[in-house]
C-alpha positions in Angstrom: 0.0 0.0 0.0 2.8 2.4 0.9 4.4 1.8 -2.5 1.1 2.4 -4.3 0.5 5.7 -2.5 4.1 7.0 -3.1 3.8 6.1 -6.8 0.5 7.8 -7.1 1.9 11.0 -5.5 4.9 10.9 -7.8 2.6 10.4 -10.8 0.5 13.4 -9.8 3.6 15.6 -9.4 4.5 14.7 -13.0 0.9 15.1 -14.3 0.2 18.5 -12.8 3.0 20.4 -14.7 1.8 18.7 -17.9 -1.7 20.0 -17.3 -0.5 23.5 -16.3 1.5 23.8 -19.5 -1.0 22.0 -21.6 -1.0 24.9 -24.0 2.6 24.3 -24.9 4.5 21.7 -26.9 5.2 19.9 -23.6 1.7 18.4 -23.6 1.7 16.6 -27.0 5.3 15.4 -26.4 4.3 14.0 -23.0 1.3 12.2 -24.7 3.7 10.8 -27.3 6.1 9.5 -24.7 3.2 7.8 -22.9 2.0 6.3 -26.1 5.5 4.9 -26.9 5.8 3.3 -23.5 2.4 1.8 -24.0 3.5 0.3 -27.3 6.6 -1.1 -25.6 4.4 -2.8 -23.1 2.0 -4.3 -25.6 4.8 -5.6 -27.8 6.1 -7.5 -24.8 2.6 -8.7 -23.8 1.9 -10.3 -27.2 5.4 -11.7 -27.6 6.5 -9.4 -30.5 9.1 -7.2 -28.7 12.1 -9.4 -29.7 10.9 -9.6 -33.3 13.0 -6.5 -34.1 11.6 -5.7 -37.5 8.0 -5.7 -36.2 8.7 -3.9 -33.0 11.0 -1.3 -34.6 8.3 -0.6 -37.2 5.8 -0.2 -34.4 7.9 2.2 -32.4 8.7 4.3 -35.5 5.0 4.4 -36.5 4.2 5.6 -32.9 6.9 8.2 -33.0 5.8 9.5 -36.4 2.2 9.8 -35.4 3.2 11.6 -32.2 5.3 14.0 -34.3 2.4 14.8 -36.6 0.1 15.4 -33.7 2.7 17.7 -32.1 3.1 19.6 -35.3 -0.6 20.0 -35.6 -0.9 21.0 -31.9 1.6 23.8 -32.2 0.3 25.1 -35.5 -3.5 24.8 -35.0 -3.3 27.6 -32.5 -2.0 30.0 -35.2 -4.6 28.9 -37.7 -8.1 30.3 -38.3 -9.5 27.0 -39.5 -11.6 24.7 -37.3 -9.3 23.0 -34.8 -9.7 19.4 -35.9 -7.0 17.0 -37.3 -9.3 16.7 -40.3 -9.1 20.4 -41.0 -5.7 19.9 -42.6 -5.9 17.7 -45.7 -2.1 17.1 -45.8 -2.0 16.0 -42.1 -4.8 13.6 -42.7 -3.2 12.1 -45.7 0.1 11.8 -43.8 -1.6 9.9 -41.0 -3.4 7.5 -43.5 -0.2 7.0 -45.4 1.8 6.2 -42.3 -0.9 3.8 -41.1 -1.1 2.0 -44.4 2.7 1.8 -44.7 2.9 0.4 -41.1 0.2 -2.2 -41.7 1.8 -3.2 -45.0 5.3 -3.5 -43.6 4.1 -5.6 -40.6 2.3 -8.0 -43.0 5.4 -8.2 -45.3 7.7 -8.9 -42.3 5.3 -11.5 -41.0 5.2 -13.3 -44.4 9.0 -13.2 -44.7 9.4 -14.8 -41.3 8.1 -18.0 -42.9 5.9 -19.0 -40.0 8.1 -17.7 -37.1 5.6 -14.9 -36.7 1.9 -15.8 -36.9 -0.5 -13.5 -38.8 -2.7 -13.6 -35.8 0.1 -12.0 -33.8 0.7 -9.4 -36.5 -3.0 -8.6 -36.6 -3.2 -8.3 -32.8 -0.1 -6.0 -32.9 -1.6 -3.7 -35.5 -4.9 -3.5 -33.7 -3.4 -2.6 -30.4 -0.9 -0.2 -31.9 -3.6 1.8 -33.8 -5.9 1.6 -30.7 -3.2 3.0 -28.4 -2.1 5.7 -30.7 -5.7 6.9 -31.4 -6.5 6.7 -27.7 -3.6 8.6 -26.3 -3.0 11.2 -29.0 -6.7 12.1 -28.9 -5.9 13.7 -25.5 -3.7 16.3 -27.3 -6.1 16.7 -30.2 -9.0 17.4 -27.8 -7.0 20.1 -26.1 -6.8 21.9 -29.4 -10.5 21.6 -30.2 -11.2 25.2 -30.6 -11.8 27.6 -27.7 -13.5 25.0 -25.6 -10.6 22.5 -25.8 -9.1 23.9 -22.6 -12.2 22.8 -20.7 -13.0 19.6 -22.6 -9.7 17.7 -22.2 -10.1 17.7 -18.4 -13.2 15.5 -18.9 -11.0 12.6 -20.1 -9.3 12.2 -16.7 -12.3 13.0 -14.6 -14.4 10.6 -16.6 -12.0 7.7 -16.2 -11.0 8.3 -12.6 -14.5 9.2 -11.2 -15.9 6.1 -13.0 -13.3 4.0 -11.3 -13.8 5.6 -7.9 -17.6 5.3 -8.0 -17.5 1.7 -9.2 -15.0 0.8 -6.5 -16.9 2.3 -3.5 -20.4 1.3 -4.6 -19.1 -2.2 -5.5 -17.5 -2.6 -2.1 -20.5 -1.3 -0.2 -23.4 -2.8 -2.2 -21.9 -5.2 -4.8 -23.6 -8.5 -4.9 -24.1 -9.5 -8.6 -21.0 -10.2 -10.6 -20.6 -8.3 -13.8 -18.3 -10.5 -16.0 -16.6 -12.8 -13.5 -14.5 -14.6 -16.2 -12.9 -11.3 -17.2 -12.8 -9.4 -13.9 -14.0 -11.4 -10.8 -14.3 -8.4 -8.5 -16.4 -6.1 -10.7 -20.2 -6.1 -9.9 -23.3 -4.8 -11.6 -23.9 -2.5 -8.7 -20.4 -1.2 -9.1 -21.0 -0.5 -12.8 -24.0 1.7 -11.9 -21.9 3.3 -9.2 -19.3 4.2 -11.9 -21.9 5.9 -14.0 -23.1 7.9 -11.0 -19.6 8.8 -10.0 -18.8 10.0 -13.5 -22.0 12.2 -13.7 -21.2 13.7 -10.3 -17.6 14.4 -11.4 -18.7 16.0 -14.7 -21.3 18.2 -13.0 -18.9 19.4 -10.3 -16.2 20.1 -12.9 -18.8 22.1 -14.9 -19.8 24.1 -11.9 -16.1 24.9 -11.1 -15.3 25.9 -14.7 -18.5 28.1 -14.8 -17.5 29.9 -11.6 -13.8 30.2 -12.4 -13.8 30.9 -16.1 -17.3 32.2 -16.8 -17.9 29.6 -19.5 -21.5 28.5 -20.0 -22.2 24.8 -19.4 -24.9 22.7 -20.9 -25.6 20.4 -18.0 -28.0 18.2 -19.9 -25.3 17.5 -22.5 -22.8 17.1 -19.7 -24.9 14.4 -17.9 -25.6 12.5 -21.2 -21.9 12.5 -22.1 -21.0 11.4 -18.6 -23.3 8.3 -18.8 -21.8 7.4 -22.2 -18.2 8.0 -21.1 -18.6 5.9 -17.9 -19.8 2.9 -19.9 -17.0 3.3 -22.4 -14.5 3.7 -19.6 -15.6 0.5 -17.9 -15.4 -1.4 -21.1 -11.9 0.0 -21.8 -10.9 -1.4 -18.4 -12.5 -4.8 -19.1 -10.8 -5.1 -22.5 -7.4 -4.6 -20.8 -8.3 -7.1 -18.1 -9.3 -9.6 -20.7 -6.0 -9.5 -22.6 -4.1 -9.8 -19.3 -6.2 -12.8 -18.2 -5.8 -14.3 -21.7 -2.0 -13.8 -21.5 -1.9 -14.9 -17.9 -0.1 -11.7 -16.7 -0.9 -9.5 -13.7 0.3 -6.2 -15.2 1.3 -4.9 -18.6 4.5 -3.2 -17.2 6.3 -2.0 -14.1 6.9 1.7 -14.7 4.5 2.5 -11.8 5.5 0.4 -8.8 2.5 -1.0 -7.2 0.2 0.0 -10.1 1.8 -1.7 -13.1 2.5 -0.1 -16.4 1.1 2.7 -18.5 -1.6 0.5 -20.0 -2.6 -0.6 -16.5 -3.2 3.1 -15.6 -4.4 4.4 -19.0 -6.6 1.5 -20.1 -9.8 3.5 -19.5 -8.3 6.8 -20.7 -7.4 5.2 -24.0 -11.0 4.4 -24.6 -12.4 7.6 -23.2 -10.2 10.2 -24.9 -11.2 9.5 -28.6 -14.9 9.0 -27.6 -15.0 12.5 -26.0 -13.0 13.9 -28.9 -15.3 12.6 -31.7 -18.6 13.2 -29.8 -17.8 16.8 -29.0 -16.4 17.5 -32.4 -19.5 16.2 -34.3 -21.9 17.8 -31.8 -20.1 21.1 -31.3 -22.9 23.1 -32.9 -26.0 21.1 -32.2 -25.3 19.9 -28.6 -22.3 21.7 -27.1 -20.9 20.9 -23.6 -19.2 24.3 -23.1 -20.1 27.6 -24.7 -17.6 30.4 -24.6 
């Protein structure tokens, strides 16, 4: 317990400066570093890390996508166009080109291994790599989503953490019915509803604070609807990570956070939540906005 608490305090001390300077290049770079560590963990989990051609291609792809997002992050602030990655045709084409090249190379390297690497492994590697990169880099993209990005990106962390907190306490106090025991034996149906409630409370409190501090207008109906959706997504993100760990018979993805595991152990829900908030708020920015400046 002492190790877990000290690690949590250290992680918060690192996170706070990143959030304070979230309007600078430090933020997307930090997201990129987290993504690369996550890729390192998943290549080890599925047994690809020592297959140097595949793992090197994976790390290079992760670094390239991180660089593109960082470039966009820095330059979007100077632009008058809508702050979405799809606002720049060249950047979009670069991402599609890099993703295609990565998938094609992984398939070619798998074929050339003549059976040493299975295509199922290659497919799993590609799926997890793209999933991780979309998930983590969406944090930086959401921060640059127009004038409301400065308020929206905080919902990622609040959604994941308040869902986890609500699910834990309600599950401990009232949990009786197992949710999916073969995937996560301790999670309960009551805890799942507690997670939704915790997320709603967290979002509403966050909205009130932002309204008082910044004077931004908050659409609380949209906030509550989003919270319910995000809580469900967050819990499934956690369950997906638990499933692969159970399938691979490992306790943690990594060891970078003593007592907590690796980046994927701490960011499993965030990876699912970040792009969900990013895409929902982007496509509903005019019809059903969360924040109005």
